[in-house]
VMD Tcl script that draws the C-alpha trace (Angstrom):
set ca {
  {67.02 -115.76 -48.63}
  {63.28 -117.76 -48.40}
  {62.97 -120.33 -51.80}
  {60.28 -122.50 -51.82}
  {57.85 -123.81 -54.65}
  {54.15 -124.29 -55.85}
  {52.44 -126.44 -57.56}
  {49.92 -123.74 -59.40}
  {48.91 -120.78 -60.96}
  {50.79 -117.32 -61.00}
  {48.14 -114.77 -61.37}
  {46.94 -116.69 -58.24}
  {49.72 -115.68 -55.80}
  {50.03 -113.27 -52.67}
  {53.10 -111.51 -53.42}
  {54.52 -108.29 -53.70}
  {55.89 -108.85 -57.35}
  {54.50 -111.67 -60.27}
  {57.65 -111.70 -62.81}
  {56.10 -112.34 -66.31}
  {57.82 -114.01 -68.73}
  {56.81 -111.48 -71.32}
  {57.81 -111.57 -74.95}
  {59.59 -108.51 -75.66}
  {56.38 -106.40 -77.51}
  {55.57 -105.80 -73.38}
  {51.96 -106.44 -75.14}
  {50.56 -109.36 -73.83}
  {51.16 -113.26 -75.47}
  {50.41 -116.61 -74.73}
  {51.28 -118.93 -72.06}
  {51.55 -116.55 -68.76}
  {52.42 -113.72 -70.23}
  {48.65 -114.14 -71.93}
  {47.59 -114.87 -68.70}
  {48.43 -112.51 -66.70}
  {47.53 -109.89 -69.10}
  {44.54 -111.34 -68.79}
  {44.00 -111.44 -64.91}
  {45.75 -108.53 -64.08}
  {43.39 -105.95 -66.92}
  {43.61 -103.53 -68.52}
  {45.66 -101.22 -66.13}
  {48.49 -103.60 -67.37}
  {48.52 -103.53 -70.72}
  {48.24 -99.38 -70.86}
  {51.79 -99.47 -68.70}
  {53.16 -101.21 -71.09}
  {51.69 -99.32 -73.69}
  {53.38 -96.55 -72.05}
  {57.11 -98.39 -71.65}
  {56.70 -99.07 -75.63}
  {55.99 -94.66 -75.95}
  {58.87 -94.43 -74.21}
  {61.62 -96.62 -73.09}
  {61.35 -99.30 -75.31}
  {60.41 -98.54 -78.47}
  {61.56 -101.37 -80.03}
  {60.72 -103.84 -77.04}
  {62.24 -104.78 -74.92}
  {65.59 -106.97 -74.73}
  {66.00 -110.48 -73.56}
  {67.76 -110.77 -70.48}
  {66.43 -107.13 -68.93}
  {63.38 -106.09 -66.83}
  {60.77 -103.69 -65.75}
  {57.79 -102.96 -63.90}
  {54.77 -102.02 -64.20}
  {51.18 -102.58 -61.92}
  {49.72 -105.90 -61.29}
  {46.23 -104.27 -61.85}
  {43.59 -106.97 -60.91}
  {45.85 -109.68 -59.45}
  {46.65 -109.97 -55.83}
  {50.15 -108.67 -56.33}
  {51.11 -105.40 -56.29}
  {53.67 -105.03 -59.60}
  {54.27 -107.06 -62.03}
  {57.93 -107.25 -63.25}
  {57.81 -108.03 -67.31}
  {61.48 -110.14 -68.45}
  {61.88 -111.92 -71.89}
  {63.52 -114.91 -71.59}
  {65.86 -116.30 -74.87}
  {64.37 -118.79 -76.89}
  {66.05 -122.05 -76.31}
  {69.14 -122.51 -79.04}
  {71.33 -125.98 -80.16}
  {73.83 -123.72 -81.58}
  {74.25 -120.36 -79.29}
  {74.93 -121.03 -75.71}
  {72.33 -117.76 -74.01}
  {72.62 -119.52 -70.47}
  {73.43 -115.71 -69.19}
  {70.32 -114.14 -71.09}
  {69.09 -116.20 -69.46}
  {70.17 -115.88 -65.92}
  {70.18 -111.99 -66.73}
  {65.93 -112.52 -66.86}
  {66.24 -113.40 -62.73}
  {68.56 -111.73 -61.93}
  {67.77 -108.55 -62.99}
  {64.14 -109.41 -61.66}
  {65.67 -109.37 -58.16}
  {66.98 -105.84 -59.17}
  {63.67 -104.53 -59.33}
  {62.02 -106.30 -56.97}
  {64.24 -104.49 -54.57}
  {64.32 -101.11 -56.56}
  {60.35 -101.90 -55.34}
  {60.78 -102.53 -52.25}
  {59.25 -105.91 -52.63}
  {59.41 -108.61 -50.29}
  {58.09 -111.66 -52.38}
  {58.43 -112.69 -55.84}
  {56.93 -115.29 -57.45}
  {58.82 -116.63 -60.55}
  {57.09 -118.65 -63.53}
  {59.98 -121.16 -64.93}
  {61.03 -118.45 -67.45}
  {61.85 -119.98 -71.90}
  {60.82 -123.73 -70.62}
  {57.64 -123.86 -72.04}
  {57.47 -121.90 -75.93}
  {60.04 -120.75 -76.01}
  {61.84 -124.72 -75.85}
  {64.50 -124.53 -73.04}
  {65.03 -128.15 -71.71}
  {62.68 -127.69 -68.15}
  {66.02 -129.45 -66.45}
  {68.73 -126.92 -67.18}
  {66.27 -123.93 -66.66}
  {65.38 -125.43 -63.73}
  {68.89 -125.60 -62.96}
  {69.94 -122.10 -63.97}
  {66.91 -120.64 -62.24}
  {67.28 -121.80 -59.11}
  {71.68 -121.78 -58.51}
  {70.81 -117.74 -60.16}
  {68.20 -116.90 -57.44}
  {70.66 -118.44 -54.58}
  {73.68 -116.37 -55.69}
  {71.80 -113.44 -56.16}
  {73.69 -110.76 -54.37}
  {69.92 -108.72 -54.25}
  {68.08 -110.50 -51.57}
  {64.10 -110.94 -51.31}
  {62.40 -111.87 -48.12}
  {60.76 -114.96 -50.30}
  {61.26 -116.14 -53.64}
  {58.42 -118.83 -54.66}
  {58.83 -120.58 -58.15}
  {55.54 -121.33 -59.36}
  {55.45 -124.17 -61.34}
  {52.50 -125.57 -63.57}
  {52.27 -129.44 -62.94}
  {53.76 -131.90 -61.09}
  {56.52 -133.29 -63.46}
  {57.77 -129.26 -63.55}
  {57.27 -129.01 -60.17}
  {59.62 -131.91 -59.61}
  {62.27 -130.81 -61.98}
  {62.32 -127.52 -59.80}
  {62.75 -129.80 -56.53}
  {66.00 -132.08 -57.82}
  {67.13 -128.69 -59.10}
  {67.18 -127.27 -55.57}
  {68.64 -130.95 -53.92}
  {71.78 -130.75 -56.09}
  {72.26 -127.21 -55.27}
  {72.10 -128.22 -51.70}
  {68.88 -125.32 -51.23}
  {66.21 -126.54 -48.96}
  {63.16 -125.74 -50.49}
  {60.54 -124.09 -47.28}
  {57.01 -125.06 -47.35}
}
mol new
graphics top color blue
foreach p $ca { graphics top sphere $p radius 0.5 }
foreach p [lrange $ca 0 end-1] q [lrange $ca 1 end] { graphics top cylinder $p $q radius 0.2 }
display resetview
């Protein structure tokens, strides 16, 4: 699998699927979630409301993933996944890893060959960036589901450097 790092805006990525670090309501929010809903337009929200009215009446559980249209985004689909809130009292690493695994599984089911991920849970959910990057890189690299191209879209130079170190630690060379 081709893994790349990009510093930029996930809503501008020309890939088959972008992953949304969603909240469980699926109805938009702050951070990446709000940006995707704003840039993608009402079509995303309409499909999310339909999901809430059918399969996900209580919301999307953390670690799971579901797809909708990408609306006005350059991508074809948005894969929504709910990352865990970081806790010092409980190890939620498996739930965070599940976000990446399940998103890749959904991408493969859709036939997506390229996927753009944000750094799930490392913003408002408080996950330490270094640990979040290691989990993201290892889970993606070790996934049994393969898409041709995975892109981590990172906001800011600091997060880019953290993911660059995580790639180096796992022996995964980023492609440019």
